[in-house]
N, C-alpha and C positions, 0 to 999 in steps of 0.2 A: 711969897707964893707967886707962881706964874699966872699970867692971865689965862682964862679958859681956852682961848684959841690956840695958844702955844702948847698947852698941856694936851689938847686934842691932837695937834700936829705931831707931837712927840709920841703919843700913843699910836697914831697911825703909822709912823715910821717904824716903831718897834714891832707892831703887828705885822707889817709887810716884811720886815727882816726875819721874823720867825717863820712866816709863810715861805719865804725863799729858802731858808735853811731846811725846813721840812721837805720842800720840793726837791732840794738837792739830795737829801738823805733818801727819800723815796725813789728818786731817779737812779741813784747808785744801787739801791737794793734791787730794783727792776733790772738794771744792767747785769748785775751778778747772776740773778735768776735766769735771765735770757742766755747768758754765757754757759751756765750749767746745763740748761735745756739743750742748747746747741751741741755741747760736748756729748751729752747722753745720746742725742740723735745720731751723731757721728759714730759712736761706739756701736749703736744698734745697727746702723747701716753696714758697718764693717763686719759685724757678726753675721748679718743676713747674707752678705756677699760671700763670706767664707762657707757658710752652710750651703748656699746655692752651688758653689764650686765643688764642694765635696759630693753633693748629690749628682752633679753632672759627671764628675769623674767616676762615681760608682756606676752610673748608667752606661758609661762609654768605656768600660774596662776592656783592655785588649786581652784576648785569650789566645793561646797557641792553637794553630790548626794541626791537630794531631794526625788527622787523615793525610794531610799533605806531607807531614814529616815521615810517616810510614811509607807513603807512595814514593818519596824521593829515596829513601833507604832501599826499597825494593828495586827501584830503577837502577841504582848503583850496584846492585847485586848482593847487598848485605842485608842484614836484618837490623832491628833496633839495638842489637848488642854490639855492633861495630863502633869502635872508637879510634882515635888517632894512634893509640898504643897497640891495639889488637888487629886493626885493619877491618875491612868490610865483612870478613867472615866470622868475626868474633874471636873469642879465645878458643884455642885448640883443646878438644876434650881428651887428647892423648895423655894418659897418666904418666908415661915415661918422660914427657916433656917437662914435668914439674920439677924434677931433680936437676935439670940442666940449667946452667947459667946463660944469660943472654947479655946483650949490651946494656940492658937496664940493670941487671943484677951483678955485673962485674965483668971480668974478662971472659969472652966466650964466643 
């Protein structure tokens, strides 16, 4: 059998080795938990930024100025019915013009 001082020294070394091993395992678990928490915070921050951008876009929507559109059409002499195909006066209401062909409909 070993003298008591050596046995006590071996026990102290074994105990400290177990303590170091436990510390390493606990530190590793804490590191994993910290990384998980950081990843979750990053996802939450990205979601919050996206929600804030959607809210800002909804608040600052661009809407057409219909009054200006009608005013410009009236200034040009046409109404809102004028297009590139019909011109500023709109389509002709003449029923006899419906049977004729035009450049759009063929030779004419």
